[in-house]
C-alpha positions in Angstrom: -78.1 -49.8 32.6 -79.8 -48.8 29.4 -82.6 -46.3 29.7 -85.4 -47.2 27.3 -89.1 -48.0 27.3 -91.4 -49.4 24.6 -95.2 -49.7 24.8 -97.9 -50.8 22.4 -100.8 -48.5 23.3 -104.3 -49.9 23.0 -107.3 -47.6 23.0 -105.6 -45.0 25.0 -103.4 -42.0 24.5 -100.6 -40.6 26.5 -99.8 -37.3 28.2 -97.0 -35.8 26.1 -95.7 -33.7 28.9 -95.6 -36.7 31.2 -93.6 -38.6 28.6 -91.0 -35.9 28.3 -90.9 -35.4 32.1 -90.4 -39.1 32.7 -87.6 -39.3 30.2 -85.9 -36.2 31.5 -86.1 -37.5 35.1 -84.7 -40.9 34.1 -81.6 -39.4 32.5 -78.7 -39.5 35.0 -76.1 -37.9 32.7 -75.3 -34.2 33.3 -74.1 -33.9 29.6 -77.7 -34.4 28.3 -78.6 -31.3 26.4 -81.5 -32.3 24.1 -84.7 -34.2 24.1 -86.3 -34.7 20.7 -89.9 -35.8 20.4 -91.4 -37.1 17.2 -95.2 -37.6 17.0 -96.7 -39.4 14.0 -100.2 -38.1 13.2 -103.0 -39.7 11.0 -103.3 -37.8 7.7 -106.9 -36.8 6.7 -106.1 -36.6 3.0 -104.0 -39.1 1.0 -103.5 -38.6 -2.8 -106.5 -36.3 -2.9 -108.8 -38.8 -1.1 -110.3 -38.4 2.4 -109.1 -40.9 5.0 -111.8 -42.1 7.4 -109.5 -43.9 9.7 -106.4 -46.1 10.0 -106.4 -49.5 11.7 -103.2 -50.8 13.2 -102.6 -54.5 14.0 -99.5 -56.2 15.3 -97.9 -59.5 16.2 -97.6 -58.0 19.6 -95.1 -60.3 21.2 -92.7 -60.0 18.3 -93.4 -56.2 17.9 -92.4 -55.6 21.5 -89.2 -57.6 21.0 -88.3 -55.7 17.8 -89.1 -52.3 19.4 -86.9 -53.2 22.4 -84.1 -54.3 20.1 -84.2 -51.0 18.2 -84.3 -49.0 21.5 -81.4 -51.0 23.0 -79.3 -50.5 19.9 -79.9 -46.8 19.8 -79.4 -46.5 23.6 -76.0 -48.2 23.3 -74.6 -45.3 21.3 -72.3 -42.7 22.7 -74.2 -39.5 23.3 -77.6 -41.2 23.7 -79.1 -41.2 27.2 -82.6 -42.4 26.8 -85.2 -43.7 24.3 -89.0 -44.0 24.4 -91.0 -45.7 21.6 -94.8 -45.8 22.0 -97.0 -47.0 19.2 -100.8 -47.3 19.0 -102.4 -50.6 18.0 -106.0 -49.6 17.5 -108.3 -47.7 15.2 -107.2 -44.0 14.8 -108.9 -41.1 13.1 -107.4 -38.2 11.2 -105.6 -35.8 13.5 -105.0 -38.4 16.2 -101.5 -39.4 17.3 -100.2 -42.8 16.3 -96.6 -43.1 17.4 -94.4 -41.3 19.9 -90.6 -41.4 19.8 -88.5 -39.5 22.3 -84.7 -39.4 22.4 -82.5 -37.8 25.1 -79.0 -37.0 23.8 -75.9 -35.1 24.4 -77.0 -32.5 21.8 -79.5 -32.0 19.1 -77.5 -33.8 16.4 -77.4 -37.0 18.5 -81.1 -36.8 19.4 -82.5 -35.8 16.0 -80.5 -38.3 14.0 -81.5 -41.1 16.4 -85.2 -40.2 16.4 -85.1 -40.1 12.5 -83.5 -43.6 12.4 -86.0 -45.0 15.0 -89.1 -44.0 13.1 -87.6 -45.4 9.9 -86.7 -48.7 11.5 -90.1 -49.0 13.3 -91.8 -48.7 9.9 -89.6 -51.3 8.2 -88.6 -53.8 11.0 -91.5 -54.1 13.4 -94.5 -56.4 12.6 -97.1 -53.7 12.8 -99.6 -53.5 10.0 -101.6 -50.5 8.8 -104.9 -50.6 7.0 -106.1 -47.3 5.6 -109.8 -46.9 5.2 -110.9 -44.2 2.7 -114.2 -43.2 1.3 -113.3 -45.2 -1.8 -112.1 -48.4 -0.2 -109.6 -50.0 2.2 -105.9 -50.5 1.6 -103.1 -52.3 3.4 -100.1 -49.9 3.4 -96.8 -51.5 2.4 -93.7 -49.3 2.9 -94.1 -45.6 2.3 -96.3 -45.4 -0.8 -97.4 -48.9 -1.8 -101.1 -49.7 -1.2 -102.8 -53.0 -1.8 -106.6 -53.2 -1.8 -107.9 -54.9 1.4 -110.3 -57.6 0.6 -111.3 -58.2 4.2 
């Protein structure tokens, strides 16, 4: 049985220690030697401009399916014993957490490389959209650095 969980968080946060404890207790493999946790945080300054907030939207049904697909694929690898992917779909201010990725693995190499891959894939494969609202205007974020002015 694959050990993964994905959640779209709406207007709530999670307890990080509880996330780690839940993942750790779900791992039934005595070879597990690492849990890596990645937390994405809203930047307060982008290209010298103050960010007021980010607004995340999603095609929720499809986003959950894509997150589950990514988690299943990563979980099926040798040396990976559990995956958690939680992503906020709401308005978030600078300094607030956006995304949580936790990977339990045989060792740090397995866990770190998978966490890195997961965040990259979440950004590129999951239908979650980000609007950045700055003091000077609003922008839809496409990829890593492309911004398109939001007209609505």
